[in-house]
N, C-alpha and C positions, 0 to 999 in steps of 0.2 A: 558488459555487466550482465549477470544472470539474475533472473527473477523467478519466483515460484508463484503459481496461481493459487490464491487463497479463497476465491469465490467464483462459482461458475459464471460464464458469460456466453450469451447466445446473441448473434447478430439479428437485428430486426430489418436488415436491408439485403434481400437476396440478389439484387443487381446493383452493386455499388458503383458510383461514378468513378471514372478514371480518365485521365487525359495527359497529353504531352505538354511539355513546356511551350508556351506561346499560344495555347488554345484560348479562344475568346470565351469568356464566362458571363452569364447573367447572374448577378449577385442579388440574392433575396434576403430573407430575415436573418438576424443575428440570433444565435442560440440563447435562449433564456431558460434557466432551470435551476434547481436546487444544487445540482452538482457544480463543482468548481471547474467547469469547462468553459474557459473564456476564449473569445475570438474565433468562434466557429461560425461559418456562414453557409446557408443553404444555397447552393449554386447549381446551375444547370448549364449544359453545353449541348450542341447539336447532336441528336441521335441517342441521348442518354436520359435516364431519369434523374431528377435532382438528388443531390447528396451533400453531405457536410464537408466543408473545406476549411482548413486553418487559414485565418486572415493573413498570416505571414507569407503565404504562398500566392497571394493575389496582388497584382499591380492594378491600382485603381485607375480607370480611364474616364470615368464620369459616373453620374448617378446610376446605380444598378448595373454598371458595366465594368469588366475587368479582364485581365489577361493572366494566365498561369505563369508564374516565375520559374516553375520547375515541374517536372512530371510528377503525377500524384495518383494514388489509388486510395479509395475510402474503404477498402476491404477490411472487414473485422474478422478476427479469429474467433471460432467457437472454442472455448477452453473449459477445463474442469480442474478442481483443486488437485494440487500435487504435480501438475504438469510444469515443466521447466521451459522458460523462454529466455532468449538472449535479446536484451534491449539494444536497439539500434538508433532510435531517435525519439526524443521526448518533446511533445508539443501540447500545450493547453489542456493538461490533465489526462492525456493519452500517451501510450508508448507504441511506436512502430517496432515490432519485434519479429524474431524468427523462432519458431517452435524447435526446440533442440532435437526432438525425436525424429522429425522428418523434413525440417528446413522450410516449412510453410511460413509465408510472410503475411503479416496483417497487424491491425491496430487492436489494442486492449486498453480498457480504462485502468489508469494507475491505481485506483482505489481497490482493484481486484487482484493486485500483485504485491508481493513482498520481496524486497531486494535480498539476495542471498549473500552470505559472507564469503 
């Protein structure tokens, strides 16, 4: 499914967290905000800065402890209005997508996209 960017987006995270399936995670706070971004948790793992991870990708092992159910990257795309994206996976108010122009992969908030016909 194709989407067009309707509002600029700039990542606030220059070093996004990424990890392989099975990585042990320290699970921190749940995202709280006005946006409809449910079930995102601030997680950390060895050697990386904390980053936001969808709850669906975390196997709970105990209080504040978890394991990655699949490989993941929190990389966000910088995007401008008019750019076309191919949607690959929708999670908790965000879309993992591929920039049509150059194939770059990353997350964008759904509210900044409009589905194309």
